[in-house]
DOVOTI-910216 format. One record per residue (C-alpha): residue number from 1; x, y negated, z negated. Coordinates in steps of 0.1 Angstrom, whole numbers, plus 2048, in hexadecimal, padded with zeros to 3 digits. Each point is the difference from the previous one (the first is absolute). Layout:
<rs>
<r k="NUM" X="X" Y="Y" Z="Z"/>
...
</rs>
This chain:
<rs>
<r k="1" X="EBB" Y="768" Z="4F7"/>
<r k="2" X="820" Y="7ED" Z="7FD"/>
<r k="3" X="801" Y="7DA" Z="7FB"/>
<r k="4" X="819" Y="7E4" Z="7FA"/>
<r k="5" X="7F0" Y="7ED" Z="7E3"/>
<r k="6" X="806" Y="7DC" Z="7F4"/>
<r k="7" X="7F9" Y="7FE" Z="7DB"/>
<r k="8" X="80B" Y="7DC" Z="7FC"/>
<r k="9" X="80D" Y="7E5" Z="818"/>
<r k="10" X="825" Y="7FD" Z="800"/>
<r k="11" X="806" Y="825" Z="7F9"/>
<r k="12" X="80A" Y="81B" Z="819"/>
<r k="13" X="7E4" Y="817" Z="80D"/>
<r k="14" X="7FE" Y="822" Z="7F0"/>
<r k="15" X="7F9" Y="820" Z="812"/>
<r k="16" X="7E3" Y="813" Z="7F1"/>
<r k="17" X="7E9" Y="81E" Z="806"/>
<r k="18" X="7DB" Y="7F7" Z="7FD"/>
<r k="19" X="7E0" Y="813" Z="806"/>
<r k="20" X="7F4" Y="7FB" Z="823"/>
<r k="21" X="7E1" Y="7E9" Z="7FE"/>
<r k="22" X="7DE" Y="80B" Z="80E"/>
<r k="23" X="7EF" Y="7E5" Z="816"/>
<r k="24" X="7DD" Y="7F5" Z="7F8"/>
<r k="25" X="7E8" Y="7E7" Z="811"/>
<r k="26" X="811" Y="7EF" Z="81E"/>
<r k="27" X="823" Y="80B" Z="7F6"/>
<r k="28" X="815" Y="818" Z="814"/>
<r k="29" X="81E" Y="815" Z="7F4"/>
<r k="30" X="81E" Y="7FA" Z="817"/>
<r k="31" X="81E" Y="816" Z="803"/>
<r k="32" X="81B" Y="7E6" Z="806"/>
<r k="33" X="818" Y="807" Z="81C"/>
<r k="34" X="812" Y="7DE" Z="800"/>
<r k="35" X="7FE" Y="7DF" Z="7EC"/>
<r k="36" X="812" Y="7E0" Z="80A"/>
<r k="37" X="813" Y="7EC" Z="7E6"/>
<r k="38" X="7F4" Y="7DC" Z="802"/>
<r k="39" X="80D" Y="7E1" Z="7F0"/>
<r k="40" X="7DF" Y="7FD" Z="7EE"/>
<r k="41" X="809" Y="821" Z="7EF"/>
<r k="42" X="820" Y="7EF" Z="7F5"/>
<r k="43" X="7EB" Y="7E3" Z="7F2"/>
<r k="44" X="7EA" Y="819" Z="7ED"/>
<r k="45" X="81E" Y="813" Z="7F2"/>
<r k="46" X="814" Y="7E1" Z="7F7"/>
<r k="47" X="7E3" Y="7EF" Z="7EF"/>
<r k="48" X="7FD" Y="7E3" Z="818"/>
<r k="49" X="7DA" Y="806" Z="801"/>
<r k="50" X="7EA" Y="7FF" Z="7E2"/>
<r k="51" X="803" Y="823" Z="7F0"/>
<r k="52" X="7E1" Y="816" Z="7FB"/>
<r k="53" X="7FC" Y="816" Z="7E1"/>
<r k="54" X="80B" Y="824" Z="802"/>
<r k="55" X="817" Y="813" Z="817"/>
<r k="56" X="7FD" Y="7FD" Z="825"/>
<r k="57" X="80C" Y="812" Z="81F"/>
<r k="58" X="80D" Y="7E6" Z="819"/>
<r k="59" X="7FE" Y="803" Z="826"/>
<r k="60" X="7E6" Y="7F2" Z="819"/>
<r k="61" X="80D" Y="80A" Z="822"/>
<r k="62" X="7F3" Y="823" Z="7FF"/>
<r k="63" X="7FC" Y="819" Z="81B"/>
<r k="64" X="7F1" Y="823" Z="7F9"/>
<r k="65" X="7E6" Y="81A" Z="806"/>
<r k="66" X="7DE" Y="802" Z="7F0"/>
<r k="67" X="801" Y="81D" Z="7E7"/>
<r k="68" X="7DE" Y="7FC" Z="7EF"/>
<r k="69" X="7E1" Y="7EA" Z="803"/>
<r k="70" X="7EA" Y="7EF" Z="7E7"/>
<r k="71" X="7DA" Y="807" Z="803"/>
<r k="72" X="7F9" Y="7DE" Z="810"/>
<r k="73" X="81B" Y="800" Z="81B"/>
<r k="74" X="7F4" Y="7FE" Z="824"/>
<r k="75" X="812" Y="802" Z="821"/>
<r k="76" X="820" Y="812" Z="7F3"/>
<r k="77" X="809" Y="824" Z="800"/>
<r k="78" X="81A" Y="815" Z="7EE"/>
<r k="79" X="821" Y="7FE" Z="812"/>
<r k="80" X="7FA" Y="7DE" Z="810"/>
<r k="81" X="81E" Y="7E9" Z="801"/>
<r k="82" X="7FA" Y="7DE" Z="7EF"/>
<r k="83" X="813" Y="7E1" Z="7F6"/>
<r k="84" X="7FA" Y="7EF" Z="7DE"/>
<r k="85" X="808" Y="7DA" Z="7FE"/>
<r k="86" X="805" Y="7E7" Z="7E3"/>
<r k="87" X="7DB" Y="7F7" Z="7FE"/>
<r k="88" X="7F1" Y="81D" Z="7EE"/>
<r k="89" X="7DD" Y="7F3" Z="7FB"/>
<r k="90" X="7EA" Y="7E1" Z="7FD"/>
<r k="91" X="7E0" Y="7F8" Z="7EE"/>
<r k="92" X="7EB" Y="7F9" Z="820"/>
<r k="93" X="7EA" Y="7E5" Z="7EF"/>
<r k="94" X="816" Y="7E3" Z="7F4"/>
<r k="95" X="7FF" Y="7E0" Z="815"/>
<r k="96" X="820" Y="80A" Z="812"/>
<r k="97" X="7F4" Y="822" Z="809"/>
<r k="98" X="7DF" Y="7F1" Z="80C"/>
<r k="99" X="815" Y="7E9" Z="817"/>
<r k="100" X="813" Y="81F" Z="80E"/>
<r k="101" X="81F" Y="7F5" Z="7ED"/>
<r k="102" X="804" Y="81F" Z="7EB"/>
<r k="103" X="826" Y="7F9" Z="7FE"/>
<r k="104" X="7F6" Y="7E4" Z="7E7"/>
<r k="105" X="7E7" Y="816" Z="7EC"/>
<r k="106" X="7FC" Y="7F5" Z="7DC"/>
<r k="107" X="802" Y="824" Z="7F3"/>
<r k="108" X="816" Y="814" Z="818"/>
<r k="109" X="814" Y="81F" Z="7FB"/>
<r k="110" X="823" Y="804" Z="80E"/>
<r k="111" X="811" Y="820" Z="809"/>
<r k="112" X="81F" Y="806" Z="7EB"/>
<r k="113" X="7F8" Y="7E3" Z="7E9"/>
<r k="114" X="7DE" Y="803" Z="7F1"/>
<r k="115" X="7FA" Y="824" Z="80B"/>
<r k="116" X="81A" Y="81B" Z="805"/>
<r k="117" X="812" Y="800" Z="821"/>
<r k="118" X="816" Y="815" Z="817"/>
<r k="119" X="821" Y="805" Z="7EE"/>
<r k="120" X="7F2" Y="823" Z="7FA"/>
<r k="121" X="7F8" Y="821" Z="810"/>
<r k="122" X="7DB" Y="7F9" Z="7FE"/>
<r k="123" X="7EA" Y="7E1" Z="7FA"/>
<r k="124" X="7DC" Y="7F5" Z="800"/>
<r k="125" X="7F3" Y="7E5" Z="817"/>
<r k="126" X="7DE" Y="7F1" Z="808"/>
<r k="127" X="7F6" Y="80F" Z="821"/>
<r k="128" X="7EF" Y="7DF" Z="80B"/>
<r k="129" X="822" Y="7EE" Z="7FF"/>
<r k="130" X="817" Y="818" Z="813"/>
<r k="131" X="809" Y="7FF" Z="824"/>
<r k="132" X="804" Y="819" Z="81D"/>
<r k="133" X="823" Y="7FC" Z="80E"/>
<r k="134" X="80C" Y="800" Z="824"/>
<r k="135" X="810" Y="821" Z="80B"/>
<r k="136" X="81E" Y="7EE" Z="80F"/>
<r k="137" X="813" Y="801" Z="7DF"/>
<r k="138" X="808" Y="81C" Z="7E9"/>
<r k="139" X="7F7" Y="7FD" Z="7DB"/>
<r k="140" X="821" Y="7F1" Z="7F4"/>
<r k="141" X="802" Y="7E6" Z="81C"/>
<r k="142" X="7DB" Y="7F8" Z="7FB"/>
<r k="143" X="803" Y="7F9" Z="7DB"/>
<r k="144" X="80F" Y="7DC" Z="802"/>
<r k="145" X="7E2" Y="7F6" Z="816"/>
<r k="146" X="7E9" Y="802" Z="7E2"/>
<r k="147" X="80D" Y="7E0" Z="7F0"/>
<r k="148" X="81F" Y="7F3" Z="811"/>
<r k="149" X="7ED" Y="803" Z="821"/>
<r k="150" X="7DE" Y="7F5" Z="7F4"/>
<r k="151" X="80B" Y="7E2" Z="7EB"/>
<r k="152" X="818" Y="7F6" Z="81C"/>
<r k="153" X="7E3" Y="802" Z="819"/>
<r k="154" X="7EA" Y="7EA" Z="7EA"/>
<r k="155" X="81C" Y="7E7" Z="7FC"/>
<r k="156" X="806" Y="801" Z="825"/>
<r k="157" X="7DC" Y="7F6" Z="807"/>
<r k="158" X="803" Y="7E3" Z="7E7"/>
<r k="159" X="81E" Y="7F3" Z="814"/>
<r k="160" X="7E8" Y="7F9" Z="81D"/>
<r k="161" X="80D" Y="7FD" Z="824"/>
<r k="162" X="824" Y="7F8" Z="7F6"/>
<r k="163" X="817" Y="804" Z="81E"/>
<r k="164" X="81F" Y="7FC" Z="7EA"/>
<r k="165" X="7FB" Y="815" Z="7E1"/>
<r k="166" X="818" Y="801" Z="7E2"/>
<r k="167" X="802" Y="81F" Z="7EA"/>
<r k="168" X="811" Y="7FA" Z="7DE"/>
<r k="169" X="80B" Y="821" Z="7F0"/>
<r k="170" X="806" Y="81A" Z="81A"/>
<r k="171" X="7F4" Y="81F" Z="7EE"/>
<r k="172" X="7E4" Y="819" Z="805"/>
<r k="173" X="7E5" Y="7E8" Z="809"/>
<r k="174" X="815" Y="7EA" Z="817"/>
<r k="175" X="80F" Y="81D" Z="813"/>
<r k="176" X="7DC" Y="80B" Z="809"/>
<r k="177" X="7F3" Y="7DD" Z="807"/>
<r k="178" X="81E" Y="7F7" Z="816"/>
<r k="179" X="7F7" Y="81C" Z="818"/>
<r k="180" X="7DB" Y="7F4" Z="802"/>
<r k="181" X="80B" Y="7DC" Z="806"/>
<r k="182" X="818" Y="809" Z="81B"/>
<r k="183" X="7E5" Y="815" Z="811"/>
<r k="184" X="7EB" Y="7E1" Z="800"/>
<r k="185" X="81B" Y="7EC" Z="811"/>
<r k="186" X="80A" Y="7EB" Z="7E2"/>
<r k="187" X="823" Y="7F6" Z="7F6"/>
<r k="188" X="80A" Y="80E" Z="7DF"/>
<r k="189" X="819" Y="7EF" Z="7EA"/>
<r k="190" X="80C" Y="816" Z="7E3"/>
<r k="191" X="80E" Y="7F2" Z="7E0"/>
<r k="192" X="812" Y="817" Z="7E8"/>
<r k="193" X="815" Y="7FC" Z="7E1"/>
<r k="194" X="81E" Y="7EA" Z="808"/>
<r k="195" X="81C" Y="815" Z="80E"/>
<r k="196" X="7EB" Y="820" Z="805"/>
<r k="197" X="80D" Y="807" Z="823"/>
<r k="198" X="7F3" Y="824" Z="7FF"/>
<r k="199" X="7DC" Y="7F5" Z="7FD"/>
<r k="200" X="805" Y="7E4" Z="81A"/>
<r k="201" X="80D" Y="81A" Z="819"/>
<r k="202" X="7E2" Y="816" Z="7F7"/>
<r k="203" X="7E8" Y="7E3" Z="808"/>
<r k="204" X="811" Y="7F9" Z="821"/>
<r k="205" X="7FD" Y="824" Z="809"/>
<r k="206" X="7DA" Y="7FE" Z="7FB"/>
<r k="207" X="7FE" Y="7E2" Z="818"/>
<r k="208" X="806" Y="7E2" Z="7EA"/>
<r k="209" X="80B" Y="7E2" Z="815"/>
<r k="210" X="816" Y="7F4" Z="7E4"/>
<r k="211" X="80B" Y="80D" Z="7DE"/>
<r k="212" X="812" Y="7EE" Z="7E4"/>
<r k="213" X="801" Y="7F9" Z="7DB"/>
<r k="214" X="7E3" Y="7EF" Z="7EE"/>
<r k="215" X="817" Y="7E2" Z="7FB"/>
<r k="216" X="805" Y="7FB" Z="825"/>
<r k="217" X="7ED" Y="7EB" Z="81A"/>
<r k="218" X="7F1" Y="813" Z="81E"/>
<r k="219" X="807" Y="7F3" Z="823"/>
<r k="220" X="7DD" Y="7F2" Z="803"/>
<r k="221" X="7E4" Y="7F4" Z="7E9"/>
<r k="222" X="7E8" Y="81B" Z="7F4"/>
<r k="223" X="7DB" Y="7FF" Z="807"/>
<r k="224" X="7FA" Y="815" Z="7E1"/>
<r k="225" X="814" Y="813" Z="7E6"/>
<r k="226" X="7F6" Y="81F" Z="7EC"/>
<r k="227" X="812" Y="805" Z="7DF"/>
<r k="228" X="803" Y="824" Z="7F5"/>
<r k="229" X="81D" Y="7FA" Z="7E8"/>
<r k="230" X="7F2" Y="7F8" Z="7DD"/>
<r k="231" X="817" Y="7E1" Z="7FC"/>
<r k="232" X="7EE" Y="7DF" Z="7F9"/>
<r k="233" X="81D" Y="7EC" Z="80C"/>
<r k="234" X="7F9" Y="80C" Z="823"/>
<r k="235" X="7E0" Y="7EC" Z="801"/>
<r k="236" X="810" Y="7DE" Z="803"/>
<r k="237" X="81C" Y="80F" Z="815"/>
<r k="238" X="7E8" Y="80E" Z="81A"/>
<r k="239" X="7EB" Y="7E1" Z="800"/>
<r k="240" X="81E" Y="7ED" Z="80C"/>
<r k="241" X="802" Y="817" Z="81E"/>
<r k="242" X="7DB" Y="7FE" Z="809"/>
<r k="243" X="7F5" Y="7E6" Z="819"/>
<r k="244" X="7E4" Y="7E7" Z="7FA"/>
<r k="245" X="7DF" Y="812" Z="7FE"/>
<r k="246" X="811" Y="821" Z="7F8"/>
<r k="247" X="7F9" Y="818" Z="7E4"/>
<r k="248" X="813" Y="813" Z="7E5"/>
<r k="249" X="7EF" Y="821" Z="7F6"/>
<r k="250" X="80A" Y="80F" Z="7DE"/>
<r k="251" X="7F9" Y="825" Z="805"/>
<r k="252" X="80B" Y="80F" Z="7DE"/>
<r k="253" X="7EB" Y="808" Z="7E2"/>
<r k="254" X="81B" Y="7F1" Z="7EA"/>
<r k="255" X="819" Y="7E4" Z="805"/>
<r k="256" X="818" Y="7ED" Z="7E9"/>
<r k="257" X="7F7" Y="7DC" Z="7F9"/>
<r k="258" X="800" Y="7E8" Z="81D"/>
<r k="259" X="818" Y="7E3" Z="7F9"/>
<r k="260" X="7F6" Y="7DC" Z="805"/>
<r k="261" X="806" Y="7F1" Z="822"/>
<r k="262" X="7FB" Y="7DF" Z="812"/>
<r k="263" X="7DD" Y="7F9" Z="80D"/>
<r k="264" X="810" Y="7F7" Z="821"/>
<r k="265" X="807" Y="826" Z="805"/>
<r k="266" X="7DB" Y="807" Z="7FE"/>
<r k="267" X="7F4" Y="7E1" Z="812"/>
<r k="268" X="7F6" Y="802" Z="825"/>
<r k="269" X="7E3" Y="818" Z="7F9"/>
<r k="270" X="816" Y="81D" Z="7F7"/>
<r k="271" X="7EF" Y="81B" Z="7EB"/>
<r k="272" X="809" Y="819" Z="7E5"/>
<r k="273" X="7E8" Y="81D" Z="7FC"/>
<r k="274" X="801" Y="822" Z="7EE"/>
<r k="275" X="7F4" Y="822" Z="80A"/>
<r k="276" X="7EE" Y="815" Z="7E6"/>
<r k="277" X="7FC" Y="825" Z="803"/>
<r k="278" X="7ED" Y="80E" Z="81E"/>
<r k="279" X="7DD" Y="80A" Z="80C"/>
<r k="280" X="7F4" Y="820" Z="810"/>
<r k="281" X="7FA" Y="7EB" Z="81F"/>
<r k="282" X="825" Y="7F8" Z="801"/>
<r k="283" X="808" Y="825" Z="801"/>
<r k="284" X="7E6" Y="808" Z="81A"/>
<r k="285" X="80E" Y="7E5" Z="817"/>
<r k="286" X="825" Y="808" Z="7F9"/>
<r k="287" X="7FD" Y="825" Z="806"/>
<r k="288" X="7EC" Y="7FB" Z="820"/>
<r k="289" X="81C" Y="7E9" Z="80C"/>
<r k="290" X="81A" Y="81B" Z="7F8"/>
<r k="291" X="7EC" Y="81A" Z="813"/>
<r k="292" X="805" Y="7EA" Z="81F"/>
<r k="293" X="823" Y="7F3" Z="7FA"/>
<r k="294" X="813" Y="811" Z="7E5"/>
<r k="295" X="81E" Y="7F7" Z="7EB"/>
<r k="296" X="81E" Y="813" Z="7F4"/>
<r k="297" X="807" Y="7FF" Z="7DA"/>
<r k="298" X="823" Y="806" Z="7F3"/>
<r k="299" X="7FF" Y="814" Z="7E0"/>
<r k="300" X="818" Y="80D" Z="7E6"/>
<r k="301" X="7F0" Y="81F" Z="7EF"/>
<r k="302" X="805" Y="809" Z="7DC"/>
<r k="303" X="7F4" Y="81E" Z="7EC"/>
<r k="304" X="7E4" Y="7F7" Z="7E8"/>
<r k="305" X="817" Y="807" Z="7E2"/>
<r k="306" X="817" Y="7E4" Z="80C"/>
<r k="307" X="7E5" Y="7E4" Z="7FF"/>
<r k="308" X="816" Y="7EC" Z="7E8"/>
<r k="309" X="81D" Y="801" Z="818"/>
<r k="310" X="7E9" Y="7F5" Z="81D"/>
<r k="311" X="7F3" Y="7E3" Z="7EC"/>
<r k="312" X="823" Y="7F5" Z="7F6"/>
<r k="313" X="80C" Y="802" Z="824"/>
<r k="314" X="7E3" Y="7EB" Z="80B"/>
<r k="315" X="807" Y="7E7" Z="7E4"/>
<r k="316" X="824" Y="7FC" Z="80C"/>
<r k="317" X="7F9" Y="801" Z="826"/>
<r k="318" X="814" Y="81F" Z="807"/>
<r k="319" X="7EC" Y="80B" Z="81E"/>
<r k="320" X="7EE" Y="7F2" Z="81E"/>
<r k="321" X="7DC" Y="807" Z="807"/>
<r k="322" X="7EC" Y="813" Z="7E5"/>
<r k="323" X="806" Y="81B" Z="7E5"/>
<r k="324" X="7E9" Y="81D" Z="800"/>
<r k="325" X="7FB" Y="81A" Z="7E4"/>
<r k="326" X="7FA" Y="824" Z="80B"/>
<r k="327" X="7F1" Y="816" Z="7E6"/>
<r k="328" X="80C" Y="820" Z="810"/>
<r k="329" X="821" Y="7F5" Z="80E"/>
</rs>
């Protein structure tokens, strides 16, 4: 098998040939057909998240076909198409798992972070944590749904019944979520990097009622704002755009420090909440929703060997939508 390997955060990935692993227990071997490039992968590679010992293969928006089964696997057959998300496993017995909050598990595993992911031709995944995917999207267009879509959907539910919804950072997650919100009859207000007219036009093309820079004021107060950009300074900025009783949802796994701000910006029963990871129930609900009313993902494909270029293009905002690695491009 071929894999793009991270030896140490802050270094480029290296392309290596490795023995193809054999699945045991609940694991399945997946022949990867597409893997999205997520901002969380960027945080892993850049060292924004606490590093784990040993080399790792990033990538947690995986689509592929089952190539081999561990002896404990049930309900899957060779050749089945599956999607692999960020949550790679949970303990099942800690207080959070007992409360059906496995996204907060005390000893979780994460695809592409604590276990090898999909920047490769093959990967192993726990069969109990993979998803069947809707047939409405091909492999490359389905890949961003496995994190950008799933985390965006969880953040969307945290935003409540917001009729006026602000999205800060119009990347992979926001371009999926904007379509869901417009389908639900909500007004979407898209906030991009100041001066990024290309992304603003992209947002309007997906149904946004307004699009402007993150330093601008929208035409009406927001009921809720979701922050996908990992910029702590956006928290007080978005609070000032949210009406009394509104909510700011921080959807990223990493964010720069939040600067101090006047209590008056929070007062009026405004709230700041974070979204952590996902649950399998999120996936079940999300993909059932897409089977009824789909979305269109905009992708920029890259060969597997060009994973470093894809990460750098994401880092500098050189494309709209999502980047996807294709092992056999």
